[in-house]
C-alpha positions as semicolon CSV with decimal commas, in nm:
position;residue;x (nm);y (nm);z (nm)
1;M;6,398;13,353;9,241
2;N;6,193;13,270;9,549
3;I;6,408;13,023;9,741
4;I;6,340;12,829;10,061
5;C;6,629;12,679;10,261
6;L;6,526;12,409;10,506
7;G;6,803;12,402;10,764
8;G;7,005;12,689;10,908
9;G;7,341;12,519;10,946
10;P;7,654;12,625;10,753
11;A;7,524;12,478;10,425
12;G;7,189;12,660;10,420
13;L;7,320;12,989;10,555
14;Y;7,619;13,007;10,322
15;F;7,410;12,917;10,018
16;A;7,159;13,190;10,104
17;L;7,441;13,439;10,150
18;S;7,608;13,336;9,822
19;M;7,284;13,369;9,625
20;K;7,218;13,719;9,764
21;I;7,571;13,827;9,676
22;H;7,509;13,715;9,316
23;N;7,171;13,886;9,293
24;P;7,011;14,094;9,572
25;D;6,670;14,050;9,405
26;H;6,650;13,682;9,506
27;Q;6,397;13,627;9,785
28;I;6,549;13,377;10,025
29;T;6,410;13,242;10,351
30;V;6,606;13,008;10,578
31;Y;6,403;12,795;10,819
32;E;6,579;12,650;11,126
33;R;6,412;12,434;11,390
34;N;6,643;12,551;11,672
35;K;6,689;12,886;11,841
36;P;6,950;13,129;11,699
37;G;7,202;13,052;11,974
38;D;7,153;12,676;11,984
39;T;7,423;12,447;11,855
40;F;7,511;12,094;11,942
41;G;7,865;12,076;11,814
42;W;8,185;12,234;11,941
43;G;8,457;12,338;11,699
44;V;8,492;12,306;11,322
45;V;8,822;12,282;11,136
46;F;8,922;12,448;10,808
47;S;9,219;12,419;10,579
48;D;9,396;12,712;10,416
49;Q;9,237;12,616;10,082
50;T;8,887;12,630;10,230
51;M;8,954;12,978;10,366
52;Q;9,078;13,091;10,024
53;N;8,753;12,966;9,869
54;L;8,558;13,170;10,124
55;R;8,768;13,480;10,055
56;D;8,703;13,450;9,683
57;N;8,329;13,409;9,736
58;D;8,254;13,664;10,010
59;P;8,557;13,855;10,143
60;Q;8,356;14,024;10,419
61;S;8,235;13,711;10,603
62;A;8,566;13,539;10,532
63;Q;8,756;13,819;10,704
64;T;8,528;13,804;11,007
65;I;8,588;13,430;11,031
66;L;8,962;13,475;10,981
67;D;8,982;13,731;11,262
68;E;8,846;13,476;11,508
69;L;9,018;13,157;11,395
70;A;9,238;12,960;11,629
71;H;9,552;12,849;11,441
72;W;9,785;12,560;11,504
73;D;10,062;12,395;11,310
74;D;10,148;12,076;11,499
75;I;9,993;11,736;11,541
76;D;10,066;11,557;11,870
77;V;10,019;11,181;11,886
78;H;10,018;11,040;12,238
79;F;10,082;10,665;12,222
80;K;10,256;10,422;12,459
81;D;10,366;10,697;12,698
82;Q;10,532;10,893;12,418
83;C;10,425;11,210;12,241
84;I;10,524;11,221;11,874
85;T;10,501;11,574;11,733
86;S;10,508;11,670;11,367
87;G;10,463;12,020;11,230
88;G;10,366;12,213;10,920
89;H;10,003;12,098;10,906
90;G;9,840;12,442;10,902
91;F;9,501;12,390;11,065
92;C;9,258;12,654;11,187
93;G;8,937;12,621;11,381
94;I;8,640;12,818;11,507
95;G;8,349;12,741;11,737
96;R;8,046;12,611;11,551
97;K;7,819;12,848;11,746
98;R;8,036;13,149;11,660
99;L;8,052;13,044;11,294
100;L;7,674;13,023;11,275
101;N;7,639;13,365;11,439
102;I;7,878;13,520;11,186
103;L;7,686;13,367;10,895
104;Q;7,348;13,464;11,046
105;D;7,459;13,826;11,088
106;R;7,595;13,842;10,735
107;C;7,275;13,688;10,593
108;R;7,061;13,947;10,770
109;E;7,291;14,218;10,638
110;V;7,233;14,117;10,276
111;G;6,859;14,066;10,320
112;V;6,811;13,693;10,381
113;E;6,509;13,623;10,601
114;L;6,588;13,389;10,893
115;V;6,306;13,201;11,066
116;F;6,394;13,009;11,383
117;E;6,209;12,748;11,591
118;R;6,025;12,624;11,284
119;D;6,019;12,246;11,260
120;M;6,091;12,139;10,906
121;S;5,819;11,901;10,797
122;P;5,913;11,689;10,496
123;D;5,574;11,786;10,345
124;L;5,688;12,047;10,095
125;E;5,341;12,139;9,976
126;Q;5,352;12,440;10,210
127;F;5,631;12,578;9,990
128;K;5,458;12,520;9,657
129;D;5,509;12,884;9,555
130;A;5,887;12,857;9,589
131;D;6,099;12,837;9,275
132;L;6,359;12,626;9,455
133;I;6,373;12,433;9,783
134;I;6,714;12,370;9,938
135;A;6,724;12,067;10,168
136;S;7,013;12,167;10,393
137;D;6,869;11,981;10,692
138;G;7,178;11,779;10,780
139;L;7,275;11,415;10,796
140;N;6,936;11,320;10,945
141;S;6,759;11,501;10,660
142;K;6,382;11,456;10,671
143;V;6,355;11,572;10,311
144;R;6,604;11,313;10,189
145;T;6,417;11,041;10,377
146;A;6,074;11,150;10,252
147;Y;6,190;11,158;9,890
148;A;6,425;10,860;9,911
149;Q;6,274;10,703;9,600
150;Y;6,418;10,992;9,397
151;F;6,744;11,063;9,580
152;K;6,825;10,692;9,634
153;P;7,040;10,743;9,944
154;D;7,300;10,486;10,048
155;V;7,359;10,504;10,425
156;D;7,646;10,304;10,573
157;M;7,643;10,318;10,954
158;R;8,008;10,288;11,055
159;A;8,124;10,054;11,330
160;N;8,285;10,276;11,594
161;K;8,111;10,472;11,867
162;F;8,204;10,834;11,936
163;V;8,090;11,120;12,155
164;W;8,147;11,491;12,088
165;L;8,249;11,679;12,402
166;G;8,417;12,005;12,498
167;T;8,668;12,115;12,760
168;H;8,842;12,429;12,881
169;K;9,174;12,246;12,863
170;L;9,349;12,419;12,573
171;F;9,527;12,194;12,325
172;D;9,774;12,399;12,123
173;A;9,827;12,116;11,873
174;F;9,576;11,894;11,701
175;T;9,601;11,616;11,955
176;F;9,541;11,243;11,932
177;I;9,549;11,045;12,257
178;F;9,546;10,664;12,241
179;K;9,497;10,476;12,565
180;K;9,499;10,104;12,631
181;T;9,249;9,996;12,894
182;E;9,123;9,672;13,040
183;H;8,832;9,697;12,797
184;G;9,038;9,771;12,486
185;W;9,177;10,081;12,316
186;I;9,001;10,416;12,339
187;W;9,120;10,741;12,187
188;V;9,065;11,114;12,159
189;H;9,066;11,372;11,876
190;A;9,115;11,712;12,045
191;Y;9,185;12,067;11,928
192;R;9,138;12,424;12,049
193;F;8,885;12,634;11,860
194;D;8,866;12,958;12,061
195;K;9,054;13,135;12,339
196;D;8,924;12,909;12,615
197;T;8,763;12,595;12,468
198;S;8,869;12,276;12,291
199;T;8,678;12,004;12,110
200;F;8,728;11,665;12,275
201;I;8,595;11,373;12,066
202;V;8,624;11,028;12,225
203;E;8,606;10,721;12,000
204;C;8,626;10,345;12,051
205;S;8,496;10,017;11,916
206;N;8,144;9,909;12,001
207;K;8,289;9,623;12,207
208;T;8,489;9,866;12,422
209;Y;8,191;10,102;12,448
210;E;7,969;9,826;12,585
211;A;8,240;9,687;12,815
212;F;8,279;10,030;12,978
213;G;7,902;10,053;13,017
214;F;7,885;10,393;12,847
215;D;7,546;10,291;12,703
216;R;7,406;10,266;13,057
217;M;7,542;10,601;13,178
218;S;7,381;10,943;13,172
219;Q;7,563;11,219;12,987
220;D;7,702;11,355;13,315
221;E;7,821;11,009;13,415
222;N;7,986;10,967;13,077
223;C;8,170;11,297;13,118
224;R;8,291;11,208;13,468
225;A;8,405;10,859;13,360
226;L;8,598;10,998;13,061
227;E;8,750;11,274;13,276
228;A;8,893;11,005;13,503
229;L;9,015;10,800;13,209
230;F;9,198;11,093;13,044
231;A;9,284;11,284;13,363
232;D;9,655;11,291;13,279
233;H;9,576;11,495;12,965
234;L;9,301;11,722;13,100
235;D;9,503;11,886;13,381
236;G;9,201;11,903;13,610
237;H;8,962;12,048;13,352
238;A;8,611;11,906;13,318
239;L;8,450;11,757;13,009
240;M;8,124;11,913;12,891
241;S;7,837;11,795;12,674
242;N;7,605;12,029;12,486
243;A;7,382;11,748;12,360
244;R;7,119;11,784;12,631
245;H;6,854;11,762;12,361
246;I;6,944;11,394;12,324
247;R;6,783;11,161;12,573
248;G;7,022;10,908;12,724
249;S;7,369;10,859;12,585
250;A;7,515;11,110;12,340
251;W;7,739;10,844;12,186
252;I;7,656;10,775;11,822
253;N;7,778;10,587;11,516
254;F;7,878;10,789;11,213
255;P;7,654;10,746;10,906
256;R;7,836;10,762;10,573
257;I;7,578;10,899;10,331
258;L;7,585;10,927;9,955
259;C;7,296;10,982;9,717
260;K;7,264;10,864;9,360
261;K;7,081;11,184;9,271
262;W;7,105;11,518;9,453
263;Y;6,798;11,690;9,308
264;H;6,438;11,615;9,218
265;D;6,203;11,859;9,050
266;K;6,272;12,185;9,238
267;V;6,422;12,022;9,550
268;V;6,800;11,995;9,585
269;L;7,014;11,844;9,859
270;L;7,303;12,042;10,005
271;G;7,586;11,952;10,244
272;D;7,535;11,663;10,486
273;A;7,188;11,600;10,347
274;A;7,352;11,489;10,019
275;H;7,674;11,335;10,151
276;T;7,885;11,298;10,462
277;A;8,258;11,264;10,524
278;H;8,382;11,114;10,850
279;F;8,475;11,362;11,123
280;S;8,830;11,225;11,137
281;I;8,919;11,423;10,823
282;G;8,727;11,733;10,935
283;S;8,568;11,816;10,600
284;G;8,191;11,823;10,657
285;T;8,171;12,203;10,680
286;K;8,420;12,241;10,395
287;L;8,196;12,028;10,171
288;A;7,890;12,229;10,276
289;F;8,057;12,559;10,187
290;E;8,184;12,432;9,854
291;D;7,841;12,287;9,767
292;A;7,685;12,624;9,845
293;I;7,933;12,816;9,632
294;S;7,894;12,578;9,337
295;L;7,515;12,573;9,347
296;A;7,491;12,952;9,374
297;N;7,730;12,993;9,081
298;V;7,543;12,763;8,844
299;L;7,201;12,899;8,941
300;N;7,315;13,248;8,854
301;S;7,456;13,149;8,519
302;N;7,241;13,325;8,257
303;D;7,265;13,046;8,002
304;L;7,130;12,766;8,226
305;S;6,774;12,674;8,315
306;V;6,712;12,564;8,674
307;P;6,698;12,191;8,583
308;D;7,022;12,223;8,386
309;A;7,183;12,418;8,669
310;L;7,093;12,148;8,922
311;A;7,235;11,881;8,694
312;Q;7,555;12,080;8,649
313;Y;7,579;12,135;9,026
314;Q;7,580;11,760;9,090
315;E;7,819;11,698;8,804
316;E;8,062;11,962;8,933
317;R;8,055;11,851;9,293
318;E;8,005;11,476;9,276
319;V;8,358;11,382;9,170
320;E;8,518;11,607;9,434
321;V;8,286;11,471;9,701
322;L;8,361;11,111;9,603
323;K;8,735;11,183;9,625
324;L;8,692;11,322;9,974
325;Q;8,462;11,038;10,074
326;S;8,724;10,792;9,952
327;A;8,984;10,960;10,174
328;A;8,732;10,966;10,458
329;R;8,663;10,595;10,410
330;N;9,035;10,520;10,437
331;S;9,056;10,730;10,753
332;T;8,744;10,573;10,902
333;E;8,871;10,222;10,840
334;W;9,206;10,305;11,000
335;F;9,030;10,404;11,322
336;E;8,796;10,105;11,300
337;H;9,102;9,878;11,292
338;V;9,326;10,079;11,521
339;E;9,420;9,771;11,724
340;R;9,580;9,635;11,407
341;Y;9,855;9,894;11,453
342;T;9,902;9,900;11,830
343;D;10,208;9,672;11,812
344;F;10,384;9,942;11,609
345;D;10,666;10,153;11,744
346;P;10,527;10,501;11,834
347;M;10,711;10,659;11,540
348;Q;10,556;10,423;11,286
349;F;10,218;10,443;11,455
350;A;10,220;10,822;11,421
351;Y;10,329;10,798;11,055
352;S;10,053;10,547;10,983
353;L;9,799;10,776;11,149
354;L;9,911;11,081;10,950
355;T;9,900;10,899;10,615
356;R;9,582;10,701;10,684
357;S;9,360;10,885;10,434
358;Q;9,616;10,872;10,147
359;R;9,570;11,249;10,104
360;V;9,894;11,301;10,298
361;S;10,187;11,116;10,143
362;H;10,553;11,066;10,223
363;E;10,677;11,365;10,025
364;N;10,389;11,578;10,145
365;L;10,508;11,513;10,499
366;R;10,857;11,620;10,391
367;L;10,716;11,955;10,276
368;R;10,536;11,995;10,608
369;D;10,818;11,888;10,842
370;R;11,141;11,768;10,682
371;D;11,319;11,702;11,011
372;W;11,039;11,487;11,142
373;L;11,015;11,282;10,823
374;E;11,389;11,225;10,815
375;N;11,364;11,094;11,170
376;V;11,105;10,847;11,041
377;E;11,339;10,746;10,757
378;R;11,629;10,699;10,997
379;W;11,412;10,490;11,227
380;Y;11,291;10,275;10,937
381;A;11,641;10,225;10,796
382;C;11,776;10,130;11,138
383;K;11,500;9,875;11,187
384;A;11,549;9,733;10,835
385;A;11,928;9,704;10,855
386;G;11,945;9,599;11,219
387;T;12,219;9,852;11,285
388;D;12,234;10,218;11,378
389;K;12,189;10,449;11,084
390;N;12,274;10,815;11,090
391;K;12,149;10,886;10,741
392;A;11,788;10,921;10,632
393;I;11,722;10,667;10,355
394;P;11,402;10,648;10,147
395;P;11,213;10,341;10,279
396;M;11,210;10,183;9,933
397;F;11,591;10,161;9,939
398;T;11,620;9,975;10,268
399;P;11,717;9,606;10,255
400;F;11,477;9,320;10,323
401;K;11,563;8,960;10,405
402;L;11,365;8,642;10,353
403;R;11,552;8,339;10,488
404;S;11,898;8,362;10,329
405;M;11,787;8,589;10,044
406;E;11,866;8,954;10,109
407;L;11,717;9,213;9,878
408;K;11,903;9,540;9,825
409;N;11,577;9,733;9,812
410;R;11,203;9,677;9,834
411;I;11,103;9,738;9,472
412;V;10,972;9,430;9,293
413;V;10,907;9,381;8,923
414;S;10,563;9,224;8,937
415;P;10,490;8,903;8,747
416;M;10,340;8,990;8,409
417;S;10,251;8,742;8,137
418;M;10,444;8,810;7,817
419;Y;10,269;8,550;7,596
420;S;10,588;8,518;7,391
421;A;10,708;8,161;7,453
422;D;10,695;7,862;7,216
423;D;10,544;7,553;7,379
424;G;10,663;7,692;7,711
425;T;11,017;7,766;7,595
426;I;11,129;8,123;7,649
427;N;11,366;8,300;7,411
428;D;11,585;8,607;7,359
429;F;11,289;8,838;7,419
430;H;11,265;8,708;7,775
431;L;11,641;8,733;7,829
432;V;11,633;9,101;7,731
433;H;11,305;9,167;7,915
434;Y;11,407;9,023;8,250
435;G;11,771;9,125;8,215
436;A;11,680;9,489;8,148
437;R;11,454;9,509;8,452
438;A;11,714;9,348;8,675
439;M;11,972;9,604;8,559
440;G;11,709;9,874;8,615
441;G;11,774;9,856;8,987
442;A;11,478;9,661;9,131
443;G;11,559;9,446;9,432
444;L;11,356;9,149;9,312
445;V;11,241;9,044;8,964
446;Y;10,953;8,801;8,919
447;T;10,899;8,583;8,618
448;E;10,560;8,568;8,457
449;M;10,336;8,284;8,573
450;T;10,535;7,984;8,457
451;D;10,319;7,681;8,398
452;V;10,402;7,343;8,544
453;S;10,258;7,143;8,255
454;R;10,160;7,184;7,893
455;D;9,788;7,161;7,972
456;G;9,838;7,408;8,259
457;R;9,913;7,699;8,027
458;I;9,686;8,001;8,000
459;S;9,765;8,040;7,629
460;P;9,993;7,888;7,365
461;G;10,239;8,173;7,433
462;C;10,282;8,111;7,805
463;A;10,614;8,018;7,961
464;G;10,663;7,675;8,115
465;M;10,887;7,468;8,335
466;Y;10,810;7,112;8,231
467;K;11,073;7,023;7,963
468;P;11,453;7,011;7,972
469;D;11,461;7,296;7,719
470;H;11,273;7,513;7,968
471;L;11,532;7,463;8,239
472;A;11,817;7,558;8,009
473;A;11,639;7,869;7,880
474;W;11,550;7,989;8,229
475;K;11,900;7,919;8,360
476;R;12,035;8,153;8,094
477;V;11,810;8,431;8,229
478;V;11,896;8,360;8,593
479;D;12,268;8,356;8,520
480;F;12,243;8,691;8,341
481;V;12,051;8,849;8,630
482;H;12,304;8,724;8,883
483;S;12,609;8,826;8,684
484;H;12,492;9,169;8,564
485;S;12,287;9,304;8,857
486;E;12,234;9,286;9,230
487;A;11,872;9,180;9,182
488;R;11,733;8,850;9,301
489;I;11,493;8,655;9,082
490;C;11,178;8,461;9,170
491;M;10,994;8,207;8,956
492;Q;10,618;8,215;8,989
493;L;10,477;7,866;8,934
494;G;10,115;7,811;8,841
495;H;9,850;7,618;8,656
496;A;9,579;7,799;8,458
497;G;9,302;7,556;8,550
498;P;8,961;7,690;8,437
499;K;9,117;7,991;8,262
500;G;9,336;7,777;8,034
501;A;9,333;7,724;7,658
502;T;9,270;8,092;7,580
503;K;9,420;8,340;7,336
504;V;9,729;8,548;7,405
505;G;9,656;8,868;7,597
506;W;9,657;9,118;7,313
507;D;9,399;8,907;7,126
508;G;9,161;8,931;7,420
509;Y;9,200;8,824;7,782
510;D;9,025;8,498;7,878
511;V;8,894;8,452;7,522
512;P;8,889;8,081;7,431
513;L;9,104;7,957;7,144
514;D;8,936;7,922;6,805
515;E;9,127;7,600;6,746
516;G;9,388;7,385;6,915
517;A;9,232;7,407;7,261
518;W;9,328;7,143;7,518
519;P;9,106;6,995;7,790
520;I;9,106;7,193;8,115
521;I;9,052;7,103;8,480
522;A;8,945;7,290;8,793
523;A;8,815;7,242;9,144
524;S;8,459;7,226;9,004
525;D;8,277;7,224;8,673
526;V;8,231;7,601;8,683
527;P;8,328;7,765;8,350
528;W;8,495;8,106;8,365
529;S;8,219;8,240;8,141
530;P;7,948;8,093;7,916
531;Q;8,197;8,122;7,625
532;N;8,476;7,932;7,799
533;Q;8,518;7,557;7,831
534;T;8,353;7,381;8,120
535;P;8,644;7,232;8,316
536;K;8,654;6,877;8,442
537;P;8,628;6,866;8,824
538;M;8,956;6,724;8,949
539;D;8,959;6,373;9,091
540;R;9,231;6,230;9,312
541;A;9,441;6,116;9,015
542;D;9,431;6,469;8,872
543;M;9,532;6,611;9,210
544;D;9,827;6,376;9,238
545;R;9,945;6,456;8,886
546;V;9,920;6,836;8,927
547;R;10,090;6,821;9,267
548;D;10,376;6,620;9,119
549;D;10,400;6,862;8,826
550;H;10,454;7,145;9,073
551;V;10,718;6,947;9,260
552;R;10,904;6,871;8,937
553;A;10,892;7,235;8,830
554;A;11,021;7,348;9,171
555;K;11,317;7,113;9,146
556;M;11,392;7,247;8,799
557;A;11,367;7,605;8,927
558;D;11,624;7,527;9,195
559;E;11,853;7,367;8,938
560;A;11,817;7,680;8,722
561;G;11,940;7,887;9,016
562;F;11,627;8,082;9,113
563;D;11,650;8,254;9,449
564;M;11,285;8,214;9,537
565;I;10,964;8,060;9,406
566;E;10,602;8,161;9,440
567;L;10,291;7,946;9,412
568;H;10,023;8,130;9,212
569;A;9,695;8,078;9,402
570;A;9,513;8,388;9,277
571;H;9,313;8,529;8,984
572;G;9,087;8,230;8,923
573;Y;9,363;7,994;8,812
574;L;9,373;7,635;8,937
575;M;9,472;7,686;9,303
576;S;9,247;7,991;9,323
577;S;8,955;7,783;9,192
578;F;8,979;7,580;9,513
579;L;9,012;7,880;9,744
580;T;8,721;8,097;9,630
581;P;8,364;7,979;9,695
582;L;8,265;8,143;9,367
583;M;8,448;7,868;9,178
584;N;8,454;7,583;9,432
585;T;8,117;7,408;9,454
586;R;8,255;7,073;9,570
587;T;8,066;6,875;9,834
588;D;8,358;6,654;9,936
589;S;8,640;6,733;10,182
590;Y;8,784;6,988;9,936
591;G;8,478;7,212;9,929
592;G;8,260;7,409;10,168
593;P;8,427;7,587;10,461
594;V;8,757;7,764;10,409
595;E;8,959;7,494;10,586
596;N;8,835;7,244;10,325
597;R;8,889;7,477;10,031
598;L;9,245;7,526;10,155
599;R;9,320;7,154;10,171
600;Y;9,448;7,096;9,818
601;P;9,643;7,423;9,768
602;L;9,814;7,356;10,101
603;E;9,894;7,001;9,992
604;V;10,063;7,134;9,680
605;F;10,246;7,405;9,871
606;R;10,378;7,162;10,133
607;A;10,495;6,924;9,862
608;I;10,690;7,208;9,696
609;R;10,831;7,331;10,027
610;A;10,956;6,978;10,100
611;V;11,180;6,978;9,791
612;W;11,265;7,348;9,778
613;P;11,592;7,419;9,967
614;D;11,525;7,521;10,325
615;H;11,745;7,831;10,301
616;K;11,547;7,967;10,005
617;P;11,218;8,153;10,059
618;M;10,876;8,073;9,918
619;A;10,582;8,301;9,855
620;V;10,213;8,256;9,770
621;R;10,003;8,491;9,557
622;I;9,640;8,511;9,665
623;S;9,328;8,703;9,566
624;A;9,229;8,863;9,895
625;C;8,890;8,977;9,765
626;D;8,661;8,859;9,487
627;W;8,486;9,198;9,451
628;V;8,150;9,017;9,437
629;E;7,931;9,145;9,722
630;D;7,908;8,890;10,004
631;D;7,940;8,570;9,804
632;G;8,317;8,553;9,770
633;I;8,615;8,522;9,998
634;S;8,552;8,700;10,327
635;P;8,802;8,902;10,535
636;E;8,801;8,614;10,784
637;D;8,871;8,365;10,505
638;I;9,170;8,558;10,379
639;L;9,325;8,573;10,725
640;A;9,273;8,198;10,765
641;I;9,427;8,135;10,420
642;S;9,728;8,357;10,491
643;R;9,792;8,205;10,834
644;A;9,765;7,853;10,695
645;F;10,023;7,918;10,423
646;A;10,253;8,090;10,671
647;E;10,233;7,792;10,905
648;A;10,314;7,567;10,609
649;G;10,635;7,762;10,545
650;A;10,538;8,060;10,330
651;D;10,771;8,353;10,394
652;L;10,571;8,610;10,198
653;I;10,208;8,660;10,097
654;D;10,181;8,836;9,759
655;V;9,849;9,015;9,805
656;S;9,646;9,068;9,492
657;A;9,268;9,069;9,446
658;G;8,992;8,981;9,206
659;Q;8,998;8,820;8,861
660;T;8,804;8,527;9,005
661;S;8,471;8,614;8,843
662;P;8,358;8,809;8,536
663;E;8,086;8,952;8,765
664;A;8,344;9,125;8,984
665;K;8,308;9,498;9,046
666;P;8,648;9,617;9,170
667;V;8,677;9,951;9,348
668;Y;8,973;10,095;9,159
669;G;9,198;10,378;9,269
670;R;9,554;10,449;9,373
671;M;9,699;10,157;9,570
672;F;9,350;10,005;9,570
673;Q;9,463;9,656;9,681
674;T;9,702;9,776;9,951
675;P;9,437;9,762;10,230
676;F;9,428;9,384;10,189
677;S;9,805;9,367;10,234
678;D;9,770;9,589;10,540
679;Q;9,512;9,356;10,693
680;I;9,713;9,040;10,632
681;R;10,047;9,183;10,744
682;N;9,918;9,335;11,065
683;E;9,656;9,078;11,166
684;A;9,801;8,751;11,038
685;H;10,153;8,879;11,119
686;V;10,321;8,757;10,804
687;A;10,536;8,953;10,557
688;T;10,339;9,083;10,259
689;M;10,391;9,233;9,916
690;A;10,147;9,502;9,802
691;V;10,047;9,525;9,436
692;G;9,780;9,707;9,239
693;N;9,797;10,056;9,087
694;I;10,118;10,142;9,269
695;Y;10,307;10,365;9,027
696;E;10,464;10,660;9,209
697;I;10,765;10,692;9,437
698;D;10,537;10,842;9,700
699;H;10,309;10,539;9,687
700;V;10,595;10,301;9,761
701;N;10,754;10,500;10,043
702;S;10,417;10,567;10,206
703;I;10,309;10,201;10,196
704;L;10,637;10,079;10,341
705;A;10,688;10,342;10,611
706;S;10,329;10,303;10,733
707;G;10,375;9,928;10,776
708;R;10,113;9,831;10,519
709;A;10,350;9,598;10,334
710;D;10,714;9,485;10,333
711;L;10,762;9,493;9,955
712;C;10,591;9,680;9,671
713;A;10,538;9,521;9,331
714;L;10,502;9,746;9,027
715;G;10,384;9,590;8,703
716;R;10,278;9,833;8,431
717;P;10,528;10,105;8,534
718;H;10,807;9,857;8,460
719;L;10,671;9,765;8,117
720;L;10,771;10,092;7,954
721;D;11,040;10,193;8,203
722;P;11,264;9,905;8,305
723;N;11,481;10,162;8,488
724;W;11,198;10,278;8,714
725;T;11,402;10,208;9,028
726;L;11,714;10,388;8,900
727;R;11,498;10,684;8,807
728;A;11,342;10,683;9,157
729;A;11,689;10,680;9,312
730;A;11,802;10,974;9,098
731;E;11,489;11,171;9,181
732;Q;11,547;11,122;9,554
733;G;11,922;11,184;9,537
734;Y;11,997;10,833;9,662
735;H;12,331;10,685;9,550
736;G;12,313;10,344;9,713
737;V;12,134;10,177;9,424
738;A;12,342;9,951;9,201
739;A;12,333;10,115;8,860
740;P;12,530;9,917;8,600
741;K;12,873;10,079;8,566
742;P;12,831;10,153;8,194
743;Y;12,515;10,349;8,285
744;L;12,660;10,561;8,569
745;S;12,707;10,874;8,359
746;G;12,345;10,854;8,250
747;F;12,236;10,818;8,614
748;S;12,437;11,126;8,711
749;Q;12,293;11,333;8,429
750;L;11,939;11,225;8,514
751;E;11,994;11,321;8,877
752;R;12,120;11,668;8,775
753;N;11,833;11,723;8,535
754;L;11,571;11,618;8,789
755;A;11,724;11,842;9,057
756;R;11,728;12,137;8,815
757;A;11,365;12,073;8,718
758;A;11,263;12,062;9,086
759;E;11,442;12,393;9,152
760;M;11,269;12,556;8,855
761;A;10,930;12,430;8,973
762;A;10,998;12,571;9,320
763;D;11,099;12,907;9,169
764;M;10,777;12,920;8,967
765;L;10,571;12,851;9,279
766;E;10,748;13,138;9,456
767;I;10,677;13,373;9,165
768;K;10,307;13,274;9,166
769;A;10,290;13,320;9,543
């Protein structure tokens, strides 16, 4: 093949090298607009896995790179006059200029033609004789821009400002430095990449950037100002810029780039031209190398045409890139909201920083540095219990107190509709269901949404608290939980509103009843879907009746012995229909701005709080996001809603999301709703419960230790494993959980079996190594 590479960075050079290794007969020319020795970055970082990929692909260049890598194991986090150090991270780095020189030399060796100081015009007609054109021209790709109608790029310019500098101060650990100034927080990402130079990236919010006047300074003035600001970490060394090609300030915003399609005709995007991952996870060069390897492999597959090879290249790489971009997004957002975490203790701040991308989890940190993680666990346990603790305890098994209710651990059985009641009356199924999960070790068990009136039910099978029979049936469950476990139990009270009079869940969610439907009400006459009933907009008489129904149900819940109650104001049900602008189109004092939309749900909540015993806690479940572009609840709205309920006496915000519109497009993934809990907990400063695709022990411990929530609710994992919490205790070797005495021998056997399985897995890893 006759191949043209436009761009002589790591992506273009390594692709050219990889193609020549596959087949020396390929004719490959790399065009680069800069001189051979020019580079405008400092160091690049690799992981051990990246280096293994390079070894497998081209051992010769990999060995040359390996011989010159700077290695470090520790991460230092400087915060509030403390330095928190954790080890076992296994980074290595090399200067970008040296890396390019190594790749250039190796390309020449295998016969790649390198052409420098050739500006890459997006007019590709000059290369019409080429069989393939590789657009490896970086994040500002001219080719991608010129052919945007085919590649369909999505560019998200991120909020923070950063500047890429160098220094001869040698940092032996990957170093983060966070400094509070009169203009806000500003921080550094620094690491050594050769024997006498370190990368020194400075980052801050746009507000801080402008307040410092960095936008009005020359590059030299910027360097001198930042030297003074971080003098106590530079030990007299200067800061240097190699971005002299940029006029004015070298500060930039990071563009997150993804493309719907990576190839068109005989043009294919590679590396940053196709996608970017934020510098805070250090994976841009890794992605470029892996793109190059993948594309070279598929192009040299004898059974694929070029069009098929390009399609396979995108298919192979796209999922991996999206995974990394997801991690990069998490990391980016952590730094964009860094002031959210600056009230943290330095230990928790460092833990939150290390786990920000969700690629590093609690147990992964244990593998890297057991002693450090156990210090985190001791710190967390001490803070949770209010006393000194000498033993490291998994965060999930620390106590948590809301008013007079103390939970033995932080695992919650999430509210899940069972659709198994008869006119609201629960039965033996519910006794066994809730009783089993309470005995399974969870600290708190929630009931399903329990409706406050007959016409407030979602379906004919929904549980209720509006008849004397209901109180007696629920009291039987509560008494069992209290007498046979150490769990506490919470009743979730709600009214289906516009999503009422539908079939039971397994016959189709939100599907209207074929017969026997009852009239429904809502904030506005907005039907859930064209197939569902149009609800009656509530008038004042309706509001009074529904409020009083909630008050009556709360009194009954107290009489039944519940430890806590929660008002369901999420998922498009009645209270939610007031809160979200997607469902609330009222023009009176209950519609419009968020303070009006809050008015009725707050009225109901305050009425319940007034009759609910003062020593017992109350919670509210909210949908923190509608997943409908810009038309739904905003981040500012959800903070206002959370603060308002907290001021009205809510002790806990149960943070869910979505289910407020059939047009919603949720972004699913592990712990996908936890960021909303994080925002509310650390900006509204109220206790939160995270929920949403939390299913592993690691998820729970990571969420809690990083301060993203105070409790974790698991729904589906508890459906088929009511003993999820006991199993988690056995797996972690924790004996403080209250297993029912008749089950203790089973707990012990499970613990032994899990320990033996872990040992066998470790032995197998050693054998493979």
